[in-house]
N, C-alpha and C positions, 0 to 999 in steps of 0.2 A: 502492500502499500506504500510504495516512494509518493511524498509528494503529497498525499491525500492527506484533506481538510479535515476539522472534528467533526464537522456539519456534513461534509463528505461521508465523513465511519460511520455515523451516526446511519445514517440513509441505508448506507452496507448491510453495515451488523443490525442493526430491526428482526427482528424474529418478522417470519412471515405472519405467525398469527396475531402479529401489534401491528395495526394501521397508525402509520406513522404520525399521521392528524387528522383533522373534522373534514378533511378534503381530498380525504380518501377513502372515505365510507360511502361505500356505494347506495345504500338503501338510505332512506328520507329518517326512519327511527333507530335504523345500529346505533349500539351504542360507541365510543371513540374509548372506551375504561380502560382498552387493555396495552393503551403505549400514553398515554397521560401524564404513567406514573403515582397510580392510585392501582395497589398492588390489589384485584378483585377479580377473580375470571370472571366479573362480567356478563350480563345475562343468552344463557341459548337460545332456539326460531321454538322450543317448544315450553320454555321455560314462560316466554311472551304471549305467546298461545294463552298459557294453563290464563296468567295475569289478566290475559286481555278478558276469556271465560268470566272467573272472578268478580272482577270489574260488572262482568253483568249483568251477573248472577247476583252479588254482594250493596253493590252501586255503587258512584266513584269518594274513594275519602275513607269506606267502612273496613279501615284494615285488619281493625283483632279480629271482624268474623275472618281473613282473612288467614291471619294468621292462625285460629281460632279450628279453620278447615281444614288443615293442618299439607296443605296443597302447594304452596311454594319451601317448603321447611328451609332453614337456612338464612332464607329474606327478612332483613327491618322492613319497619317504615319506611324510613329514610328512600332505603333504594327502590324501593316497591313505589311512593311518592314520585322520584327522577324518572321510572324510566314510564311510568304513566302523564304523566307531562311529555317525553318522550314521543308515544306513543296518540298522545292527545296534539303533536305539534306546535304546543303553549307554554307559558308555567305558569298564567294563572290557574291553577283548575275550582276555585272555587264556585265558575259560573257552573258546575256540572255537581258539586258531591250533588253525594241521593242518586244521582241518577242512575238508573239501570242501564245502560249505550253502548256501546259497538264504538271503543276509545279510537281503534286505526279510520274507521270509519272519519270520525270525526279527523282526526289524522292526515288524514286521505286529502281530508277538505280543507286543511289547510295551505298541507304542501302546493297547493295550487295558484291562494290567492298573494296577488302583489298590490301595489300600490307606492305610493308617496310615505303613505302612514304605516307603513308593514316594514320594523325591525328587528331579525334577528341576533340568537343569541347560540349560539349551535343546535341550529336550525331550528328552535322553538321560538314563535311569536310574543313576541314580549311586550308589557302594558308603555307605551312611553307621555301618555298624557296619565292626569291626574289620578289618582285612587279613585277606582271606581263605587260611587254606591251603597247602603245595601238597598235599596229600592233597582238600582238601576239590574246589579249584584242577580236579585228575583227576579227582576224583569225578561233580564237571559234566560236565565234557569226552564224558566215556563216556559219561553219557545224550544230551548233543547225538549225539554218534554215534552215537546207536543209533534215537535218533527224526528225527535231522535228514538226515543224511547223507547225499547223492546219489551213490544206486548210480558203479561204476566204469567200469560198460561206461556211461553214462550222462556223464557230467565230460572221461574221456577223450578223447573226439570233442569236444569245445566248438571250432570254431574261432573265435579275435580276430582284428577286424580290426587289418587290420595296411594302415598309410600307401604310400599310392605313392612322396611324399618327403615323409618327417616334418621335411623343413628349414621348407618349408613352410607346416607345418600349424604350425610354431613364427612363423613371422614373420608367420602370422596371432592369434594370440594375442599376441603381443606387440604387434600394431598396436592390438588390442582391448582390450587396457592401458593403452598412450600415450592410446588416447582417454576412458577411464573413468580419468586420470589427468586430460586436462586438463579433461573435465567437473565431476571436483570440485572440479576448483581453483578452476572458477568462480560452485559454488553456492558455495565457502565466501566468496568476495572479494564477491558480492552481499548473504549475509548479513553477513560483516564492515561491508559500506556499509551497508545496511540499521540495524546497533545501535550504528555511531557517528551516522549521522542521528535514531538515537532518548536520545540522549543525551546530545547536541546542546541539544537540542528538550527536555528534562527541564533542563539545568539554564544554560536561561533563564528571568528571570525573570517571572510570568504580566504586568505589563502588554506588555512588550517581545511575547511570543508571539501576544496581541489584538491589538500595532498589529499584526503580520503577517501573523493572519490578515487 
């Protein structure tokens, strides 16, 4: 890697399973957490679909019911809330609280929204105006219920998967996290070595470098 900069080395050494930035996320609702130094295995597509069905069954924001169902062992409220924002395609979820809706349907619509008033952060629409009043939030919630809520006869019969042994699944997640941590530490160490070599070469007098060559 002679002559390779630290930035170029980062791109070369980054594991293929880890996207190197938000622009490399293929789908609008994918997580970039695997390469932002967040030591988390992230969400599999299967887990996203389970959360999708859980939100339809229990309603947006009813995290304790989802946890009690044991359909997503190991996932915290914060993780589920963040993934729900990604699925909805917007950071504010208050206007959907309690609604039995398909979050990915809302996300698909939000991904198509354009205009000078639309601002996004990590592919999620953010509120650039003042804080919404309670009346406005409720007005939007009523409108969403009328337009998007899944009928009770559908969401009430949704069956969520329940692992036979959630402890085994948690152990698997811990092993995945351990492996990712070791992989990240190896990449950081190799990048550090390249940076030190580059700095050492830069500090050498020109004549010395020529004699070494």
